[in-house]
ZAPATOR-765940 format. One line per 4 residues: number of its first residue (from 1); for each residue x, y, z of C-alpha. Coordinates in nm, 4 decimals. Example, Ala and Ser with C-alpha at 12.3 -4.5 7.8 and 13.67 -1.06 7.14 Angstrom:
% ZAPATOR-765940
1> 1.2300:-0.4500:0.7800; 1.3670:-0.1060:0.7140
This chain:
% ZAPATOR-765940
1> -5.5296:16.2337:-3.1293; -5.3015:16.4745:-3.3075; -5.3036:16.8227:-3.1733; -5.0411:17.0958:-3.1910
5> -4.8664:17.2240:-2.8803; -5.0797:17.4752:-2.6912; -4.8022:17.7288:-2.6333; -4.5087:17.7327:-2.8753
9> -4.1742:17.7597:-2.7026; -3.8160:17.7419:-2.8187; -3.6637:17.3956:-2.8116; -3.3154:17.4795:-2.9247
13> -3.1536:17.2968:-2.6278; -3.0687:16.9374:-2.7147; -3.2687:16.6735:-2.5342; -2.9660:16.5226:-2.3656
17> -2.8771:16.8602:-2.2122; -3.2342:16.9011:-2.0727; -3.2102:16.5510:-1.9229; -2.8742:16.6524:-1.7790
21> -3.0350:16.9667:-1.6311; -3.3024:16.7500:-1.4635; -3.0495:16.4948:-1.3376; -2.8254:16.7755:-1.2019
25> -3.1300:16.9426:-1.0351; -3.2513:16.6178:-0.8831; -2.9120:16.4703:-0.7753; -2.7756:16.6947:-0.5009
29> -2.6257:16.7133:-0.1568; -2.9073:16.5073:-0.0045; -2.7951:16.2007:-0.1967; -2.4481:16.2098:-0.0400
33> -2.5210:16.2966:0.3227; -2.8957:16.2981:0.4044; -2.9813:15.9607:0.2515; -2.6908:15.7760:0.4258
37> -2.7735:15.9525:0.7471; -3.1395:15.8397:0.7270; -3.0252:15.4827:0.6526; -2.7991:15.4973:0.9571
41> -3.0562:15.6116:1.2067; -3.3444:15.4029:1.0612; -3.2125:15.0557:1.0701; -2.9720:15.0393:0.7767
45> -3.1257:14.8401:0.4903; -3.4665:14.8577:0.6609; -3.5023:15.2184:0.5541; -3.4915:15.1105:0.1916
49> -3.8325:14.9461:0.2234; -4.0360:15.2634:0.2896; -3.7978:15.4550:0.0592; -3.8694:15.2226:-0.2403
53> -4.2445:15.2314:-0.1666; -4.2438:15.6082:-0.1572; -4.0330:15.6190:-0.4727; -4.2593:15.3849:-0.6720
57> -4.6008:15.5154:-0.5668; -4.5254:15.8814:-0.4914; -4.1886:15.9961:-0.6314; -4.1936:15.8537:-0.9877
61> -4.5659:15.9321:-1.0576; -4.5281:16.2959:-0.9372; -4.1998:16.3253:-1.1304; -4.3722:16.2104:-1.4475
65> -4.6674:16.4414:-1.3828; -4.4508:16.7457:-1.3483; -4.2392:16.6660:-1.6586; -4.5502:16.5856:-1.8612
69> -4.7590:16.8911:-1.7693; -4.4619:17.1287:-1.8191; -4.3817:16.9758:-2.1608; -4.7417:16.9790:-2.2760
73> -4.8356:17.3363:-2.1703; -4.4910:17.4792:-2.2529; -4.4930:17.7061:-1.9439; -4.3289:17.7397:-1.6083
77> -4.4938:17.6725:-1.2700; -4.6987:17.9939:-1.2708; -4.8268:17.9595:-1.6272; -4.9048:17.5878:-1.5941
81> -5.1303:17.6234:-1.2870; -5.2950:17.9409:-1.4127; -5.3735:17.7559:-1.7390; -5.5214:17.4618:-1.5460
85> -5.7355:17.6920:-1.3350; -5.6921:18.0588:-1.2255; -5.7647:17.9382:-0.8695; -5.4532:17.7203:-0.8791
89> -5.2152:18.0119:-0.9393; -5.1095:17.9967:-0.5747; -4.9503:17.6570:-0.6339; -4.7029:17.8267:-0.8674
93> -4.6511:18.1078:-0.6201; -4.5847:17.8502:-0.3517; -4.3269:17.6766:-0.5645; -4.1596:18.0101:-0.6392
97> -4.1385:18.0979:-0.2681; -4.0015:17.7571:-0.1668; -3.7431:17.7706:-0.4466; -3.6303:18.1189:-0.3341
101> -3.6135:18.0245:0.0408; -3.4342:17.6960:-0.0284; -3.1912:17.8736:-0.2587; -3.0920:18.1138:0.0199
105> -2.9711:17.8472:0.2636; -2.8681:17.5977:-0.0022; -2.6126:17.8411:-0.1446; -2.5030:17.9198:0.2131
109> -2.4148:17.5529:0.2540; -2.2066:17.5890:-0.0642; -2.0331:17.8856:0.0969; -1.9416:17.6626:0.3897
113> -1.8165:17.4020:0.1380; -1.6039:17.6655:-0.0360; -1.4500:17.7727:0.2974; -1.3471:17.4162:0.3653
117> -1.2179:17.3757:0.0112; -0.9985:17.6853:0.0465; -0.8563:17.5508:0.3748; -0.7993:17.2095:0.2264
121> -0.4799:17.3308:0.0651; -0.3106:17.3882:0.4026; -0.0581:17.1364:0.5371; -0.1510:17.0004:0.7815
125> -0.5236:17.0335:0.7433; -0.6414:17.3028:0.9928; -0.8961:17.0756:1.1485; -0.6448:16.7959:1.2165
129> -0.5145:16.9391:1.5442; -0.6119:17.1951:1.8087; -0.4377:17.5341:1.7808; -0.2045:17.6470:2.0594
133> -0.3182:17.9097:2.3094; -0.1838:18.2650:2.3266; 0.1258:18.1875:2.5326; 0.1896:17.8641:2.3352
137> 0.1971:17.6510:2.6490; -0.0927:17.4304:2.5543; -0.3995:17.3928:2.3392; -0.6936:17.6364:2.3310
141> -0.9196:17.5182:2.6104; -1.2384:17.5165:2.4051; -1.0746:17.2943:2.1461; -0.9131:17.0731:2.4050
145> -1.2444:17.0048:2.5755; -1.4053:16.9097:2.2410; -1.2224:16.7933:1.9273; -1.0176:16.9677:1.6625
149> -1.2766:16.8929:1.3985; -1.5660:17.0335:1.6083; -1.3561:17.3381:1.7002; -1.2738:17.4174:1.3343
153> -1.6369:17.3810:1.2347; -1.8099:17.5697:1.5169; -1.5433:17.8254:1.5904; -1.3208:17.8798:1.2856
157> -1.5834:17.8280:1.0131; -1.9082:17.9466:1.1765; -1.7691:18.1333:1.4781; -2.0992:18.0364:1.6288
161> -2.2721:18.2462:1.8990; -2.3942:18.0996:2.2296; -2.7526:18.0781:2.1121; -2.9949:18.1974:1.8414
165> -3.0848:18.5133:2.0292; -2.7231:18.6379:2.0062; -2.6886:18.7417:1.6414; -2.3324:18.8736:1.6510
169> -2.1613:19.0328:1.3523; -2.1292:18.9285:0.9938; -1.8339:18.6875:0.9450; -1.6312:18.8363:0.6692
173> -1.4912:18.5047:0.5382; -1.8463:18.3627:0.5049; -1.9665:18.6849:0.3378; -1.6845:18.6522:0.0834
177> -1.7455:18.2840:0.0153; -2.1231:18.3495:-0.0195; -2.0502:18.6338:-0.2638; -1.8249:18.4089:-0.4711
181> -2.0875:18.1332:-0.4755; -2.3649:18.3612:-0.5916; -2.1331:18.5066:-0.8570; -2.0650:18.1543:-0.9837
185> -2.4405:18.0797:-0.9896; -2.5032:18.4051:-1.1779; -2.2350:18.3341:-1.4396; -2.3759:17.9838:-1.5003
189> -2.7412:18.0959:-1.5102; -2.7020:18.4417:-1.6642; -2.9652:18.3696:-1.9308; -3.1553:18.0974:-1.7528
193> -3.1419:17.7412:-1.8880; -2.9899:17.8598:-2.2129; -2.6681:17.9664:-2.0431; -2.6001:17.6626:-1.8253
197> -2.4277:17.5230:-2.1276; -2.1519:17.2706:-2.0768; -2.1434:17.3562:-1.7007; -2.4292:17.1147:-1.6363
201> -2.2292:16.8275:-1.7928; -1.9400:16.8961:-1.5564; -2.1479:16.9480:-1.2455; -2.3668:16.6426:-1.3173
205> -2.0896:16.3954:-1.4158; -1.7958:16.5032:-1.1991; -1.9526:16.3856:-0.8688; -1.9857:16.0319:-1.0071
209> -1.6121:16.0297:-1.0874; -1.5230:16.1408:-0.7364; -1.7659:15.8992:-0.5790; -1.6051:15.6147:-0.7728
213> -1.2598:15.7276:-0.6532; -1.3868:15.7369:-0.2911; -1.5562:15.3976:-0.3440; -1.2308:15.2344:-0.4540
217> -1.0334:15.4026:-0.1734; -1.3043:15.3339:0.0877; -1.3239:14.9611:0.0169; -0.9513:14.9324:0.0794
221> -0.9586:15.0915:0.4221; -0.9587:14.8897:0.7436; -1.3047:14.8693:0.8879; -1.4842:14.9118:0.5529
225> -1.6450:14.5737:0.5882; -1.7910:14.6612:0.9272; -1.9356:14.9803:0.7807; -2.1012:14.8005:0.4929
229> -2.2400:14.5240:0.7164; -2.3882:14.7992:0.9355; -2.5487:14.9580:0.6261; -2.6917:14.6442:0.4757
233> -2.8075:14.4766:0.7965; -3.1765:14.5690:0.8369; -3.3429:14.6367:1.1678; -3.7073:14.5571:1.0809
237> -3.8458:14.6697:1.4171; -3.7656:15.0285:1.3184; -4.0445:15.0145:1.0549; -4.3038:15.0331:1.3366
241> -4.1983:15.3987:1.3872; -4.4226:15.6226:1.1678; -4.1433:15.8807:1.1495; -3.9470:15.6405:0.9299
245> -4.2186:15.6428:0.6637; -4.2521:16.0224:0.6866; -3.8784:16.0800:0.6438; -3.8722:15.8354:0.3523
249> -4.1499:16.0377:0.1795; -3.9868:16.3739:0.2454; -3.6496:16.2386:0.1309; -3.8140:16.1477:-0.1997
253> -3.9385:16.5087:-0.2412; -3.5989:16.6595:-0.1654; -3.4081:16.3977:-0.3635; -3.6157:16.4289:-0.6786
257> -3.6753:16.8079:-0.6287; -4.0526:16.7644:-0.6498; -4.2863:17.0609:-0.6143; -4.0054:17.3149:-0.6480
261> -4.1206:17.4271:-0.9935; -3.7796:17.3715:-1.1483; -3.8741:17.0426:-1.3162; -4.1811:17.2021:-1.4755
265> -3.9622:17.4902:-1.6057; -3.6987:17.2534:-1.7441; -3.9509:17.0239:-1.9125; -4.1206:17.3236:-2.0843
269> -3.8097:17.3427:-2.3089; -3.8480:16.9818:-2.4235; -3.9655:16.8889:-2.7684; -4.3459:16.8477:-2.7633
273> -4.3095:16.4905:-2.8837; -4.0425:16.3999:-2.6260; -4.0953:16.0756:-2.4346; -4.1414:16.2304:-2.0918
277> -4.2463:15.8989:-1.9368; -3.9149:15.7438:-2.0263; -3.7325:16.0511:-1.8958; -3.9239:16.0413:-1.5670
281> -3.8507:15.6745:-1.4947; -3.4857:15.7033:-1.6067; -3.4011:16.0142:-1.4088; -3.5820:15.8916:-1.0919
285> -3.3980:15.5589:-1.1027; -3.0627:15.7278:-1.1707; -3.1294:15.9532:-0.8724; -3.2141:15.6656:-0.6358
289> -2.9226:15.4528:-0.7616; -2.6977:15.7508:-0.6971; -2.8114:15.7540:-0.3326; -2.7369:15.3852:-0.3003
293> -2.4060:15.4207:-0.4867; -2.2987:15.7112:-0.2699; -2.3906:15.5197:0.0472; -2.1311:15.2480:-0.0184
297> -1.8213:15.4746:-0.0013; -1.9860:15.6786:0.2748; -2.0453:15.3753:0.4944; -1.7065:15.2341:0.4035
301> -1.5360:15.5509:0.5281; -1.7661:15.5691:0.8308; -1.6680:15.2060:0.9116; -1.3036:15.3115:0.8834
305> -1.3597:15.6066:1.1136; -1.5497:15.3951:1.3662; -1.2849:15.1212:1.3582; -0.9971:15.3651:1.4165
309> -1.1921:15.5264:1.6971; -1.2640:15.1812:1.8452; -0.8920:15.0859:1.8243; -0.7870:15.4188:1.9818
313> -1.0338:15.3504:2.2685; -0.8852:15.0052:2.3200; -0.5283:15.1334:2.3066; -0.5954:15.3995:2.5727
317> -0.7450:15.1400:2.8039; -0.4609:14.8963:2.7391; -0.1965:15.1567:2.8245; -0.3867:15.2430:3.1424
321> -0.4073:14.8772:3.2538; -0.0420:14.8033:3.1705; 0.0786:15.1090:3.3686; -0.1453:15.0357:3.6604
325> -0.0548:14.6681:3.6950; 0.3093:14.7153:3.5776; 0.2681:14.4549:3.3036; 0.5240:14.3941:3.0221
329> 0.4695:14.5958:2.7025; 0.2526:14.4232:2.4432; 0.1336:14.1684:2.7006; -0.2174:14.3022:2.6374
333> -0.3185:14.3385:2.2751; -0.6408:14.4353:2.1031; -0.7155:14.0719:2.0362; -0.6896:13.9577:2.4006
337> -0.8001:14.2783:2.5647; -1.1445:14.1382:2.6543; -0.9909:13.8286:2.8202; -0.7427:14.0383:3.0215
341> -1.0107:14.2897:3.1272; -1.2427:14.0159:3.2402; -0.9696:13.8501:3.4416; -0.8420:14.1654:3.6105
345> -1.1950:14.2942:3.6736; -1.2641:13.9710:3.8630; -0.9391:13.9634:4.0654; -0.8817:14.3399:4.1207
349> -1.2214:14.5095:4.0757; -1.1298:14.8208:4.2799; -0.8156:14.8905:4.0800; -1.0012:14.8482:3.7492
353> -1.2836:15.0793:3.8707; -1.0293:15.3478:3.9752; -0.8884:15.3580:3.6197; -1.2241:15.4866:3.4866
357> -1.1779:15.2948:3.1565; -1.3948:15.3881:2.8604; -1.6507:15.1384:2.7357; -1.5239:15.0444:2.3874
361> -1.8002:14.9193:2.1693; -1.7638:14.9267:1.7866; -2.1425:14.9575:1.7486; -2.1481:15.2805:1.9472
365> -1.8787:15.4262:1.7223; -2.0838:15.3289:1.4154; -2.3870:15.4958:1.5660; -2.2075:15.8189:1.6423
369> -2.2164:15.9955:1.3076; -2.5243:16.2199:1.3328; -2.6263:16.4893:1.0840; -2.2874:16.6567:1.0543
373> -2.1764:16.4049:0.7970; -1.9939:16.6446:0.5620; -1.8371:16.9008:0.7927; -1.7613:16.6854:1.1004
377> -1.7689:16.3104:1.0311; -1.6176:16.3049:0.6791; -1.3557:16.5705:0.7635; -1.2528:16.3672:1.0642
381> -1.2267:16.0549:0.8586; -1.0276:16.2344:0.5892; -0.7463:16.3400:0.8260; -0.6902:15.9706:0.9125
385> -0.6388:15.8827:0.5438; -0.2964:15.9028:0.3783; -0.2725:16.2069:0.1468; -0.5512:16.3752:0.3399
389> -0.5097:16.7077:0.1548; -0.5958:16.5484:-0.1823; -0.8953:16.3612:-0.0416; -1.0225:16.6808:0.1196
393> -0.9966:16.8796:-0.2067; -1.1754:16.6049:-0.4030; -1.4508:16.5685:-0.1436; -1.5377:16.9392:-0.1246
397> -1.5174:16.9902:-0.5019; -1.7630:16.7033:-0.5371; -1.9991:16.8615:-0.2800; -1.9817:17.1949:-0.4593
401> -2.0529:17.0358:-0.7939; -2.3533:16.8572:-0.6509; -2.4874:17.1731:-0.4917; -2.4229:17.3944:-0.7914
405> -2.6177:17.1717:-1.0327; -2.9140:17.1792:-0.7948; -2.8883:17.5586:-0.7727; -2.9364:17.5770:-1.1509
409> -3.2806:17.4278:-1.1030; -3.3655:17.6442:-0.8067; -3.2825:17.9627:-1.0019; -3.4845:17.8399:-1.2980
413> -3.7697:17.7793:-1.0543; -3.7470:18.1487:-0.9629; -3.6609:18.3055:-1.2990; -3.9324:18.1429:-1.5150
417> -4.2250:18.2252:-1.2803; -4.1093:18.5849:-1.2513; -4.1135:18.6170:-1.6283; -4.4624:18.4644:-1.6398
421> -4.5938:18.6983:-1.3693; -4.4834:18.9975:-1.5839; -4.3544:19.1768:-1.2748; -4.0786:19.3182:-1.4936
425> -4.0940:19.4656:-1.8399; -4.0190:19.2336:-2.1323; -3.7607:19.4847:-2.2396; -3.5469:19.3959:-1.9371
429> -3.2818:19.1465:-2.0505; -3.2596:18.8094:-1.8791; -2.9046:18.8913:-1.7794; -3.0313:19.1819:-1.5665
433> -3.3137:18.9852:-1.4161; -3.0833:18.6964:-1.3284; -2.8439:18.9470:-1.1724; -3.1173:19.1086:-0.9654
437> -3.2298:18.7604:-0.8404; -2.8797:18.6674:-0.7378; -2.8095:19.0048:-0.5797; -3.1348:19.0068:-0.3769
441> -3.0726:18.6433:-0.2742; -2.7138:18.7256:-0.1646; -2.8228:19.0280:0.0460; -3.1086:18.8266:0.2007
445> -2.8830:18.5298:0.2758; -2.6410:18.7493:0.4684; -2.8422:18.6627:0.7805; -2.6870:18.3124:0.7581
449> -2.3361:18.4576:0.7801; -2.4024:18.6087:1.1209; -2.2648:18.4287:1.4228; -2.6205:18.2939:1.4749
453> -2.6521:18.2102:1.1044; -2.6358:17.8346:1.1401; -2.9247:17.8390:1.3901; -3.1416:18.0338:1.1465
457> -3.0420:17.8037:0.8633; -3.1677:17.5103:1.0766; -3.4945:17.6900:1.1308; -3.5378:17.7534:0.7580
461> -3.4422:17.3951:0.6705; -3.6828:17.2547:0.9321; -3.9885:17.4587:0.8375; -3.9467:17.5920:0.4815
465> -3.9226:17.2607:0.3018; -4.1131:16.9533:0.4035; -4.4602:17.0822:0.4876; -4.4975:17.3345:0.2038
469> -4.3648:17.0794:-0.0493; -4.6222:16.8182:0.0612; -4.9043:17.0732:0.0354; -4.7906:17.1923:-0.3091
473> -4.7593:16.8360:-0.4316; -5.1100:16.7521:-0.3094; -5.2566:17.0438:-0.5060; -5.0478:16.9539:-0.8071
477> -5.1715:16.5985:-0.8393; -5.5339:16.6821:-0.7491; -5.5271:16.9790:-0.9822; -5.4143:16.7718:-1.2783
481> -5.6319:16.4714:-1.2024; -5.9591:16.6351:-1.0926; -5.9456:16.9895:-1.2421; -5.7479:16.9602:-1.5659
485> -5.8961:16.6109:-1.5955; -5.7244:16.2731:-1.5953; -5.8707:16.1751:-1.9330; -5.7495:16.4984:-2.0908
489> -5.4096:16.4598:-1.9286; -5.3842:16.0937:-2.0363; -5.4652:16.1942:-2.3963; -5.1917:16.4621:-2.3736
493> -4.9429:16.2006:-2.2564; -5.0460:15.9689:-2.5369; -5.0026:16.2519:-2.7894; -4.6556:16.3261:-2.6602
497> -4.5272:15.9697:-2.6069; -4.7405:15.7644:-2.8355; -4.8578:15.5506:-2.5436; -5.1662:15.5687:-2.3266
501> -5.0666:15.5807:-1.9554; -5.1031:15.2271:-1.8166; -5.2822:15.1104:-1.5070; -4.9870:15.1861:-1.2776
505> -4.9837:15.5545:-1.3730; -5.3617:15.5836:-1.3594; -5.4069:15.4328:-1.0108; -5.1037:15.6215:-0.8786
509> -5.2200:15.9599:-0.9982; -5.5854:15.9036:-0.9110; -5.5568:15.7318:-0.5675; -5.2256:15.6186:-0.4255
513> -5.0121:15.9323:-0.4640; -5.2759:16.1716:-0.3110; -5.3401:15.9289:-0.0258; -4.9683:15.8928:0.0451
517> -4.9274:16.2700:0.0543; -5.2263:16.3110:0.2886; -5.0902:16.0302:0.5093; -4.7480:16.2015:0.5244
521> -4.9175:16.5315:0.6240; -5.1144:16.3558:0.9001; -4.8073:16.1759:1.0305; -4.6107:16.5012:1.0264
525> -4.8778:16.6783:1.2286; -4.9125:16.3933:1.4779; -4.5404:16.3423:1.5321; -4.4827:16.7188:1.5610
529> -4.7557:16.7662:1.8122; -4.6139:16.8771:2.1458; -4.2607:16.9012:1.9995; -4.1897:17.2719:2.0060
533> -3.8635:17.3506:1.8361; -3.6153:17.5044:2.0829; -3.3525:17.7590:2.0059; -3.0030:17.6173:1.9831
537> -2.7050:17.6756:2.2031; -2.3449:17.5851:2.1426; -2.0989:17.4386:2.3903; -1.7475:17.3227:2.3295
541> -1.8817:16.9693:2.3147; -2.1214:17.0474:2.0380; -2.4778:17.1501:1.9749; -2.7581:17.1107:2.2261
545> -3.1230:17.2072:2.2169; -3.1845:17.4721:2.4780; -3.3596:17.8039:2.5166; -3.7136:17.9205:2.4703
549> -3.9299:17.7288:2.2276; -4.0391:17.8798:1.9024; -4.4181:17.9283:1.8599; -4.5770:17.6241:1.6986
553> -4.7463:17.8506:1.4493; -4.4166:17.9109:1.2744; -4.4125:17.5492:1.1608; -4.7203:17.5968:0.9453
557> -4.6969:17.9599:0.8314; -4.5380:17.8820:0.4966; -4.7893:17.6045:0.4275; -5.0799:17.8370:0.5044
561> -4.9355:18.0959:0.2642; -4.9327:17.8353:-0.0116; -5.2958:17.7475:0.0649; -5.3968:18.1107:0.0763
565> -5.2330:18.1699:-0.2593; -5.4218:17.8754:-0.4088; -5.7491:18.0702:-0.3544; -5.6196:18.3854:-0.5257
569> -5.7694:18.4599:-0.8697; -5.5088:18.5730:-1.1199
């Protein structure tokens, strides 16, 4: 069936650049720290099982659907869903709101990255040692009770308040970094997708270069083998936890940037006869392989950090035992520590107990990473590496490149819908509209530069993403399959690619993908039941969950707004 495109649109951008835009949008910070973190807490290689299932039957089909519908209808998220049905206009509004909210705190994370990047040129690195107190007779007590890395992050970078109810003042260094980040985003997206130009090639390719450098360096570090064994050894019992499957599904959404509206906007610039099926499969596989590729240097370096921590623990215990029992130097070594400890604990149990020796277990050090992978764990590992300044600069430039390329897609997910809503006159240049978007976003995001800003960022991250994205994706797939019509959509795909969608695409779009999304929503509601989020409080030892709980209704407000918008007639 040969039919012309429904809505003509400029296709001046070369196809390879548009693919680069999609890759840059999809490959982001989550590939480098969130995916390895999930692998760590969910049984290493065992997490790959639900991840691959979610990728094959949820991620790739929805990715193909968004690319195909955007390319066929030649519109952004608002125009696509209004064309399918006026009653589905709220889906586009929902995508616009999620893109805006995520952009606010996503660029704030880039501001944190920039602050670390600026401080990476100091010698020694400012998070390598605790600063001296006022009379220079010792270290600052808060830092001494915690660690230099924690102190720099919580006090020097965030200057965090005691809890979320204590807002404090704007932190000028974060405000300045945030302004620079939004200025860079504006320069790169001044005319939308047309102005990203060669920047997307740099931001999409450079992280792979740095990851390769870290991979080579990481594999040569002591303890790298232990880290990789930890990563690739699966704990199959963990798969009984429904939260594993939910986090795998939500990771796919964040990793592939599904339901944000940016992919639909990017694909609307494709040639009408572009092979969107090939693009969808290629980009999704590249994205997932990037997560796996990034995990190897990450776990190598985590293994190095855990090993050095384990050795330091042993050395402290050895020194304590040698001094207590007046033994010759080097009589107890790391290799024979267990034998000596067992012997002395049997013959002199009271003396050993009085030493209050630490329990040194390599597994515990491997388990101790947590969510602060970039700003705590990796920075702590970097200071242990020779030439730490250079590694710090490379690492934070890589993080900034990853985040910046994703911001291009977020801004496109805001700019294109606004143009389609006709909220501004067509006579207003794109440069002005882009500037207004960035300025409004910067002013709104100033709340994250308060002393309580990191708490609010956690709230936004917890509630503004996963639930709304699942709801939007459900309406997307059901809207295309059961409102636009699966036969009509399949004919469109055949017209664009020259191939009728095969059985895999048909069964995924019709049945499997909607069921997986519904299942994820049910699991999310069940696992969240009775778990009221508490406000956060900071102590010198780190972050703890304390304070009055937030109302449960806040967890579903954004999702309800999306559903309400779906019933609005445009």
